ZAKE-108856 format. One line per 10 residues: number of its first residue (from 1); their letters; for each residue x, y, z of C-alpha. Coordinates in steps of 0.001 Angstrom, whole numbers, plus 524288, in hexadecimal, padded with zeros to 5 digits. Layout:
residues N
NUM> A> X:Y:Z; ...
This chain:
residues 416
1> MRAAKDSYCN> 8A29A:7376A:898EA; 89431:73B6D:899ED; 89AD1:74901:89E36; 8A179:74A81:89221; 896E5:74644:8872A; 88DBD:74FCD:88E61; 89791:75AB0:88CA6; 89C9D:75931:87F47; 88D71:75825:87C36; 88AA6:765B4:884E8
11> RIFEALLEGY> 895B9:76C2D:87BA5; 88E3D:765D7:86DF0; 88099:76BBD:874EA; 88941:777D2:876CF; 88EA4:77990:86A2B; 88114:77860:86606; 87AE9:78533:85DFF; 86E46:77EDB:86134; 86877:77FB8:86F96; 86962:77328:875B6
21> VLLEMIRDAK> 85F98:76EE1:88098; 85E78:75F48:88414; 852AB:75CD1:88D9B; 84F75:752A8:89750; 8413D:74D3D:8908E; 83708:74C8D:89EBF; 82D9E:742BB:89CF2; 82008:74099:8A3A2; 81C63:733FA:8A8AB; 817BC:73015:89B31
31> GEVFDCRIME> 824A2:732BA:894CA; 820C5:73D53:88F77; 82A08:74AA8:88FCD; 824B3:755EE:89572; 82F62:75F05:8979E; 83E2E:75F98:89622; 849EA:76203:89E99; 8536A:76A93:89BC5; 8611F:7644F:89B83; 86980:768FC:8933D
41> INSQAEALIE> 86BA4:776D1:889EE; 877C9:77D25:88143; 878A8:78B1C:88237; 872EB:78D46:875C6; 8667A:78938:87B75; 86963:791D2:88700; 869D9:79E8B:87E40; 85F12:79856:874A5; 853B4:798F6:880CA; 85B07:7A1A2:888E8
51> LSSGEVIGKT> 85CD4:7997D:89458; 869B6:793C8:89B45; 86ADD:78661:89E77; 868CC:7887B:8AC90; 85B60:78D30:8AA1B; 856E5:78213:8A1C7; 85EB7:77425:8A537; 85705:76DFD:8AC3F; 84B2B:7746A:8AA4B; 83DC9:76FF3:8A2FE
61> LSQILSLFDE> 83A33:7766D:896FA; 82DE8:77976:89D63; 83226:77DE1:8A76B; 83A90:78963:89C34; 82F56:78ACA:8953D; 8251A:789C1:8A12C; 823B9:79A57:89C5C; 81FE3:793A2:88DFD; 81789:7881F:89227; 81034:78731:882F6
71> YWLRFGSQIP> 81EDF:787F2:87D48; 822CE:77D85:8860D; 817CA:774E1:883F6; 81AAB:77738:8764C; 82963:775B1:87592; 82770:76988:87E9E; 81B9F:764AF:87485; 82691:76219:86BA4; 831ED:75A9F:873B4; 83633:74D76:86BC8
81> QGQELIQFEF> 83079:73F0B:87099; 83892:737D9:86BBD; 84955:739C7:86764; 84335:741D5:85935; 847A4:74DD1:854C0; 83EAE:75894:854B5; 84110:76745:8509B; 835C8:77261:853D4; 834B9:781BA:85743; 833FC:786C7:864C8
91> YAENINKYFS> 82E6B:793D5:86AD8; 834C9:798B4:87573; 82C9C:7A29E:87A94; 83433:7A776:884D3; 83FA2:7AB0F:87F31; 83A9C:7AF1F:8700A; 8407D:7A478:8699D; 83ED3:79807:860D8; 84626:78BC9:85FDB; 84882:782EC:85676
101> ISAFIDDRDM> 8486B:77535:85DA4; 84E87:7679A:85AA0; 84ADA:75DE2:8678C; 84ADF:74EBD:8686E; 84D43:7448C:871B5; 85AF2:73EC2:8779A; 85D83:730E2:87982; 85B46:73687:8867D; 84EA4:73960:88620; 8543C:7477B:88891
111> LVLFFMDVTL> 84EB2:752CE:87C6E; 858FA:75A91:876AA; 85523:76672:87008; 85D1C:76FFB:86732; 85808:77C2C:8642B; 85B76:787A7:85B84; 854CC:79706:85C21; 84EA8:79B30:85238; 84948:7A518:85650; 84F85:7ADDB:84C82
121> QKKAQDALRI> 84C4C:7A489:840B8; 83E5E:7A3B7:847C2; 83A75:7B0E2:845FD; 83F2E:7B15C:837C9; 83796:7A80E:83349; 82D04:7AE30:8399F; 82FB9:7BB51:836BB; 83339:7B618:825DB; 8235D:7AEB1:828FF; 81EF7:7BC9E:82C48
131> HEVLFDNAQD> 8253D:7C50D:8226D; 820F4:7B831:81927; 810E1:7BBFB:81EF4; 81315:7CAAC:81E3B; 81924:7CA1E:80F9B; 80E8A:7C0B3:8096A; 802FD:7C8BF:81022; 80926:7D6C8:80DF3; 7FC97:7E075:80978; 80A0B:7E58A:7FEF6
141> IMLYIKPEGQ> 81214:7DCB9:7F501; 81D92:7DAB1:7F949; 828BD:7D45B:7F133; 836C1:7D008:7F411; 840FA:7D2C3:7E8CF; 84DD3:7D219:7E2FE; 8552F:7DB5F:7E06D; 854FD:7D661:7D39D; 84540:7D84D:7D1CE; 84118:7CA3E:7D326
151> ILNANKKACD> 83736:7C742:7DD85; 8389F:7BF55:7E990; 82ECD:7BE92:7F3AA; 821E7:7C46A:7F047; 81493:7C71E:7F98F; 806DB:7C102:7F74F; 80381:7D019:7F37A; 80CF0:7D02A:7EC02; 806E7:7C306:7E2DC; 7F6B1:7C7FB:7E5E6
161> EYGYTKQQLL> 7FC5F:7D67D:7E07A; 80410:7D2B6:7D39B; 7FBF2:7C497:7D127; 80813:7BDE4:7D26D; 80917:7B251:7D97F; 816B5:7B0CD:7E35D; 81E4A:7A855:7D95B; 81A15:7B09D:7CC81; 81F3D:7BCFD:7D65A; 82CE1:7B714:7DA6C
171> AMSIQDIRHP> 82F21:7B379:7CC0C; 82D8A:7C051:7C8E1; 837B1:7CD92:7CA95; 8309C:7DB76:7D0C1; 833C3:7E077:7C2CD; 826E3:7D61C:7BAC7; 81EE7:7DD35:7C59C; 8213F:7EBEA:7C3C0; 818F5:7F52F:7B7AF; 8243E:7F517:7AD9E
181> STIHEYDQQM> 821DB:80573:7AD96; 828D5:80309:7BBE8; 8347B:7FB7A:7B926; 83D0F:80662:7B3F4; 83D28:80BC7:7C201; 83E7C:7FE11:7C7AD; 84F75:7FE14:7C88D; 84EDE:80C96:7D0AB; 84472:806D5:7DC36; 84AE8:7FB0C:7DE4A
191> KQAAYGGIVF> 858AB:800F0:7E113; 84FD1:80B3E:7E8FD; 84B0F:7FEBC:7EEBE; 85963:7FBFE:7F33C; 85DDE:805C6:7F94F; 853E4:80A9A:80430; 8468F:80419:7FCC7; 83D01:80B74:7F199; 82D20:80BC1:7F4B5; 8274D:80DEB:7E613
201> ESIHVRKDGS> 81C06:80F7A:7DEF5; 81D0A:80625:7CF93; 8132B:7FC7C:7CA97; 8121E:7EF87:7CB9A; 80BC0:7E5EC:7C12B; 8042D:7D899:7C50F; 804C5:7CB85:7BD90; 7F84E:7CF8F:7B645; 7FED6:7DC73:7B314; 7F5B7:7E44A:7B836
211> SFPVEVSAKS> 7FDF1:7EF40:7C15C; 7FEB3:7F73E:7CD99; 804E5:80342:7D43A; 80B8C:7FE26:7DD7E; 816B2:8061E:7E8FA; 8216F:7FAB6:7EC14; 82AEC:7FDB0:7F97A; 83700:7F6D4:7F4BC; 84392:7F3AD:7FC50; 84FD0:7E9B7:7F9BB
221> TFTARGPLRL> 85534:7E376:80829; 85F8D:7D95D:80851; 85E19:7CA38:80CDE; 86291:7BC9D:80C72; 85DE2:7BAE8:7FF96; 863F2:7C6D0:7FAEE; 85E10:7D4B3:7F77B; 85049:7D6D5:7F512; 84464:7DFB7:7F314; 83858:7E08D:7FAF2
231> HIIRNITKRK> 82EDF:7E708:7F246; 81FCE:7EB52:7FC67; 8188B:7EF2A:7EF64; 80BC9:7F56B:7F247; 7FFE8:7F719:7E814; 7FBC5:803B6:7E904; 7F24B:8041A:7DCB7; 7E7C2:80985:7E771; 7F19D:815F8:7ED04; 7F196:81901:7DF91
241> ENEKQITWLA> 7E4D5:81963:7DC13; 7E16C:82049:7E94C; 7EE8D:829E4:7E52A; 7E7D1:82A35:7D8B0; 7DB7B:82D82:7DF07; 7DFD7:83805:7E7F5; 7E642:83FF7:7DB54; 7DB87:84192:7D412; 7D2A4:843C4:7DE9B; 7DAB9:850BA:7E10D
251> NYDALTGIPN> 7D927:852AA:7D336; 7CA8E:84EE6:7D180; 7BEA1:851CD:7D607; 7B869:8444C:7DB0A; 7AB33:8486A:7D6A5; 7AC91:84AC2:7C9A8; 7B892:84637:7C648; 7BD50:8531A:7C06A; 7CA7E:85B55:7C490; 7C84C:86053:7D2A8
261> RRSFIAHLEE> 7CA4A:86E72:7D72F; 7D880:86C64:7D8D5; 7DB55:8674C:7CD3F; 7D290:86F10:7C36F; 7DBEC:87C77:7C92A; 7E7C4:87565:7C861; 7E36A:873F8:7B87D; 7E00A:88134:7B91F; 7EBE1:88554:7BD59; 7F392:87CFC:7B226
271> EISRCLRSET> 7EAA5:883FA:7A8FF; 7EC46:89159:7ACE3; 7FC2C:88EB4:7AC96; 7FCC2:8899D:79F96; 7F2C3:894E4:799E2; 7FB66:89C87:79EDA; 8085B:89849:79738; 7FFC8:895B1:78CDA; 7F761:8A288:78CCD; 7E8D9:89B2C:78A46
281> AFALMLFDID> 7DC92:89CD8:790F1; 7D5B1:890D8:798F6; 7C696:894F5:79C65; 7C47A:89139:7AA7A; 7B270:88CE7:7AB41; 7AD53:88A3A:7BA5B; 7A139:884F9:7BACC; 7986A:87F56:7C5CA; 78AB5:87954:7C549; 77D03:88310:7C698
291> KFKYINDRYG> 77547:87F66:7D244; 77E44:87296:7D5C8; 778D0:874A3:7E4D1; 76C0B:87444:7E0F0; 77090:8670A:7DCB8; 77731:86035:7E6B8; 76C88:865F3:7EEF9; 75F5B:86123:7E8C1; 7677B:85549:7E3D2; 77297:8514D:7ED6D
301> HEAGDMVLRH> 78100:85093:7EB4D; 77FE5:844FB:7E354; 778FC:84DE8:7D801; 783F2:85826:7DA87; 79064:85050:7D9D9; 7889B:84829:7CC5B; 786E2:858B8:7C6F9; 79503:85BBE:7CA17; 799E5:84E24:7C3B5; 79300:850E1:7B609
311> AATAAQKVLR> 79654:85E23:7B6A8; 7A33C:85988:7B673; 7A261:84F1B:7AE52; 79AD4:8580E:7A44B; 7A36C:862F5:7A3B2; 7AF95:85A2B:7A25E; 7A9B4:854E0:796BB; 7A885:8613A:78DA9; 7B842:8661E:79291; 7C155:863B9:78890
321> AEDQIGRLGG> 7CD73:85B03:78E15; 7D818:867D0:7906E; 7CC68:86CD1:798AF; 7CA5B:869ED:7A5FF; 7BEDC:868F4:7B014; 7C05C:868DF:7BE4F; 7B630:8696F:7CB8D; 7B93B:87478:7D414; 7B01E:86FFC:7DF15; 7A3E1:86F4A:7E1FE
331> DEFVVLQTNI> 79B3A:87270:7D4E1; 7A502:87A1C:7D09B; 7ACE6:876B8:7C47D; 7B8B5:87C97:7BC19; 7BD6B:87CE5:7ADCD; 7C816:87D92:7A698; 7C7DF:880F0:797C4; 7D473:8824B:79182; 7DB89:88882:785A0; 7CD77:8901F:7826C
341> RTQDDIIALA> 7CCF3:8974A:777BB; 7C2C2:89F46:7772D; 7B705:8A2C8:77FB2; 7AC15:89AFF:77775; 7B566:88F3E:77D15; 7B1FD:891AE:789E5; 7A2F7:893B6:786B3; 7A30E:88609:77FD1; 7A9FB:88006:78B84; 7A125:885DF:793AB
351> ERIQAAVGEP> 796F2:88102:78EB7; 79850:8750E:78CC2; 79AAA:87360:79A65; 78EAA:879CF:79C8F; 78802:86FD0:792D8; 78C70:863E1:79812; 78A2A:86682:7A80D; 77C62:86AAE:7A4A8; 77964:85E79:79D09; 76E41:85882:7A7FB
361> IHYKEIALSI> 7724D:84EDA:7AEDC; 76A63:844CF:7B978; 76C09:841D9:7C8F8; 76321:837B7:7CCBF; 7577D:839C6:7BE7F; 757A2:849B8:7C30C; 75C69:8504B:7B7D2; 766E4:85B4E:7BC30; 76A5A:866B1:7B1B8; 77594:86AE9:7B68A
371> KISIGISLFP> 77BD9:87923:7B2A1; 788C1:880F8:7B5AF; 78EAF:88B9A:7B514; 79DD5:88F28:7B039; 7A450:89A3D:7B1A2; 7B0F6:89C6D:7AB3D; 7BCFF:8A36E:7AB1F; 7C858:8A657:7A118; 7D823:8A511:7A372; 7DDD4:8ADE8:7A26F
381> KDAPEADGLL> 7D3CD:8B633:7A2C3; 7CD0F:8B653:7AEA8; 7D785:8B1E5:7B994; 7E576:8AB7A:7B7B9; 7E568:8A38F:7C176; 7DB74:89535:7C5FB; 7D344:89CDC:7D0E3; 7D1DE:8A9BF:7CABC; 7CC77:8A0EA:7BD14; 7C4DF:89978:7C54F
391> HCADTAMYQA> 7BFE7:8A529:7CDAE; 7BC9C:8AB6D:7C069; 7B4E6:89F82:7BAEB; 7ADF1:89E4F:7CB37; 7A8B0:8AABF:7C87A; 7A5B6:8AADA:7B97F; 79DD1:89ED3:7BC77; 79371:8A4C9:7C5E1; 79197:8B235:7BC8F; 78D1F:8A55C:7B4A3
401> KHTGGGSYCF> 78339:8A0C1:7BFEA; 77E3F:8AB6D:7C22E; 77A08:8AD8F:7B4EA; 771E6:8A293:7B863; 77E41:89694:7B846; 77C76:88B18:7AC18; 7866E:8951D:7A61F; 794D0:89ACC:7A436; 799CB:8A687:7A6DE; 7A82C:8ABF1:7A360
411> FAVKPI> 7AF5C:8B375:7AEF1; 7AFC3:8C214:7AD0E; 7B607:8CD6A:7B48A; 7A9D7:8D558:7BA1D; 7ABC5:8E335:7B788; 7AFAB:8ECBF:7C2C5
């Protein structure tokens, strides 16, 4: 009868989905449990611990876990002292598995264990925790969004950048934080997000109404909760400022703030094309500062830089809106005077520039008297292209210097 009962119980234990282990408790003289001997184990348990019944039955837990004493001690500390049911998790490092264990002492003073492999669930939980940590501590804004635009999740960076609490963001849609001027692009961008993903630039709006430029990487995916999009959003304000600064430096002189040689030549060539079409003329004035080297050598480069800034500012103030000034390099400046009617117009501007630049300036309480020499060439009379006009103006400027400086001179072809 006992054998039949044991056979029936064995069939039940083999039918369990959980691993089942029956252990005989080994007590010391004081009656305290110090180890357990394995008496029964079902096939599910064999598969879970990757050991056969022949390898474990009759052995103690400490023998099996002898290479992992600290884990055995932790496991042993969980053994119930009465018949109450306890549940705990145990990590078996030797097989890299997590087990969820239910343990109780039966009426025969035997320890009964039921356990399941929860490694996948544990790793999924760990991965989720890692994701949550990374998500919330990401340096970029991260949003999970439903296909229609509702925000499902937002990280800390999103709250910091937009000025909303997380609860407020979860009650909003992505359309609520986009600048109205970008809404017409939204549908097409989201279509591309659904087919392979998209990276685009946009403008987002904070709670206080201020806006800032962003780069958005958006990609749709399918989850157990249905389709959603992940938006990784980067504030690119500094990048835009750097791009603007790079563009400015490519076209303007860093010291004086006026167009540099490259930018001025481009404008000069445009004016040549315009005047060819309209059959009109313009004057090109090239000037530099007389005895500039002397100023640099005597007072230093700081004084020289001050003089250059003064020359650019003073000359620019007397130009018309349609005229153009540029710095070619060193102490050389050039002025493009458009829509000239008579030579008197050119002379009047040259004299205004000389008077403005020649106004006294002070460097460390030292009065500096500045004079400039101006060379003037005319389009199309003197040359048909930019290089030729600059050469003619340069020649005329040195003719002015030979007369003592502080004057202007028109280019003239020397007789053969």
